[in-house]
C-alpha positions in Angstrom: 90.3 118.9 117.5 91.1 116.8 114.2 88.9 114.6 113.5 90.9 110.7 112.7 91.5 109.2 109.6 92.1 105.7 108.3 94.1 106.6 104.9 96.3 109.5 103.5 95.9 110.8 100.2 100.1 110.9 99.6 100.6 114.2 97.5 104.3 114.0 95.8 105.9 116.8 94.2 108.4 116.1 91.4 110.8 118.7 89.8 111.5 118.1 86.1 114.5 116.0 85.5 115.9 119.0 83.2 116.6 120.9 86.6 116.5 118.3 89.5 119.5 117.4 91.5 121.8 119.2 91.0 124.3 117.6 92.9 124.1 114.7 91.1 125.6 116.3 88.2 129.4 115.0 88.9 127.6 111.8 87.6 126.6 113.2 84.2 123.9 114.8 83.4 122.4 111.1 81.5 122.5 109.7 84.8 121.0 112.6 86.8 118.2 112.9 84.8 117.6 109.5 84.7 117.7 109.1 88.1 115.4 111.9 89.1 113.3 109.6 87.1 114.0 106.5 88.7 113.7 108.1 92.4 110.1 109.3 91.9 109.0 106.2 89.9 110.2 104.0 92.9 108.9 106.8 95.4 105.3 106.2 93.9 105.5 103.1 93.7 105.9 102.2 97.2 103.4 104.8 98.4 100.4 103.0 96.1 101.6 99.8 97.7 101.2 100.9 101.3 98.4 100.2 103.7 96.9 103.1 104.9 97.8 105.4 101.8 94.5 105.8 99.3 95.6 107.8 97.0 98.7 109.3 94.8 98.9 112.6 94.1 102.2 113.8 92.2 102.5 117.2 91.9 104.5 118.0 88.3 104.9 120.0 85.3 106.8 117.7 83.4 104.8 115.9 80.5 106.9 112.8 79.7 107.4 112.1 83.8 103.4 113.0 84.0 102.6 109.9 81.8 104.8 107.7 83.5 103.6 108.3 86.9 100.3 107.9 85.8 100.8 104.7 84.1 101.8 103.7 87.5 98.6 104.3 89.0 99.0 108.0 90.3 97.0 110.7 89.9 99.0 113.7 88.4 98.1 117.6 88.5 100.6 120.3 87.3 102.8 122.4 89.6 100.4 125.4 90.4 103.0 127.7 92.0 106.2 125.9 90.6 109.2 128.8 92.1 107.1 128.0 95.9 107.1 124.1 97.1 105.3 124.4 100.1 102.4 126.3 98.5 102.7 124.0 95.6 101.9 121.5 98.4 98.8 123.3 100.3 97.2 124.1 96.7 97.6 119.9 95.8 96.1 119.4 99.3 93.2 121.4 98.8 93.1 119.4 95.6 93.2 116.1 97.0 90.9 117.2 99.8 87.9 118.0 97.0 88.8 114.5 95.4 89.1 112.1 98.4 87.2 114.3 101.5 87.4 111.4 103.7 91.4 110.9 103.1 94.5 112.6 105.5 97.0 114.6 104.0 100.5 113.5 103.7 103.2 115.2 101.9 106.1 112.9 100.5 109.5 114.0 99.1 110.0 112.1 95.6 113.6 111.3 96.1 113.3 108.2 98.5 114.1 105.2 96.1 114.8 103.2 99.0 111.2 103.4 100.7 109.9 100.6 102.0 105.8 100.1 102.2 105.8 98.8 105.5 107.7 101.9 106.9 106.0 104.2 105.0 102.9 102.7 106.8 104.4 102.6 110.4 104.7 106.2 110.0 101.5 106.8 108.7 100.0 104.7 111.5 101.9 106.8 113.9 101.3 110.4 112.3 97.5 109.0 112.3 97.1 110.0 116.1 98.3 113.6 115.6 96.9 116.3 114.1 99.9 116.8 112.3 103.1 115.1 112.2 106.4 114.9 110.2 109.2 112.3 109.4 112.6 114.1 109.7 115.5 113.0 107.3 118.7 111.0 108.1 120.7 114.0 108.4 118.1 115.1 111.1 118.1 118.5 109.9 115.4 117.8 107.2 112.0 116.8 106.8 110.5 113.7 103.9 107.2 113.3 104.8 104.6 115.8 106.7 100.9 114.5 107.4 98.4 116.3 108.8 94.5 115.0 109.4 92.8 118.1 108.2 93.8 120.4 105.8 93.9 123.4 108.6 96.4 121.6 110.2 98.5 120.9 106.5 101.6 123.4 107.0 104.2 122.1 105.0 107.5 123.9 105.5 110.0 121.8 103.2 113.6 124.1 102.5 116.5 124.6 105.0 116.5 123.3 108.9 112.3 122.5 108.3 112.8 119.9 110.9 113.4 122.5 113.0 110.2 124.5 111.6 107.9 122.0 111.5 108.5 121.2 115.6 108.3 125.4 115.8 104.7 124.8 114.2 103.5 122.5 116.7 104.2 119.4 114.7 104.8 115.6 116.2 108.3 114.3 115.3 107.7 110.5 114.5 110.7 108.6 116.5 108.2 106.1 117.9 109.4 103.9 114.8 112.8 103.4 113.0 112.0 103.8 109.4 115.5 104.6 107.8 114.3 103.9 104.1 111.5 106.7 105.0 114.6 109.0 106.1 116.8 108.4 103.3 116.3 111.2 100.4 119.1 111.2 97.8 120.8 114.7 97.5 124.3 113.5 96.7 126.3 110.6 95.5 127.3 109.6 99.1 123.3 109.7 100.0 122.7 107.5 96.4 125.2 105.0 98.0 123.9 104.7 101.5 120.1 104.3 99.6 121.8 101.8 97.3 122.7 99.6 100.5 119.4 100.1 101.9 118.1 98.3 99.4 116.5 100.8 96.4 113.7 100.0 94.1 114.1 98.0 90.6 113.9 101.7 88.3 116.5 103.1 90.5 118.8 99.5 90.2 119.0 100.1 86.8 119.6 103.6 86.6 122.6 103.1 89.1 124.2 100.1 87.1 127.1 100.6 85.3 128.0 104.1 87.6 130.7 104.7 89.7 129.5 105.8 92.9 
């Protein structure tokens, strides 16, 4: 049985803005890059301000982005397996466990610009009652958060059909709390419109200003 935890180390993988969020390209390449950076900064800021988060560890190979997120208070490590998100997260989880042995592990998508710290805290509190747990995205097919009390139960399976994959692995789906801002990841302009309606962070709000969504 996994040992209970009172806080989590949150792992945030961030692709370099040069190649992330291709489905936002219709907004213009400069806008796409700015949005990727803003999404990550607002997501990390929300995580850092969340009760139940003991540390935030960003995984990225972009040096400028790394410096900016480190300036917010996050720890940053390079992506050891850039072509395999889930393996990168497992490695990051091992590093987080080494640095903060008393914390659980939680992988959080970096494209949650409307993320409310209260909602993230509620989801993590529920996750702390299970060896492994996850939050599905707004579409009900993907995943925005995967949490585990120990490394042996931390088996992220992000990618197409990840909700079903996490259920197959035996993870508990967090449905006990209403967390729309945690579910609203952004891949398309339509997603971004919905995030703006929920209320995005200051950096995303600045990046969106002037765009025709």
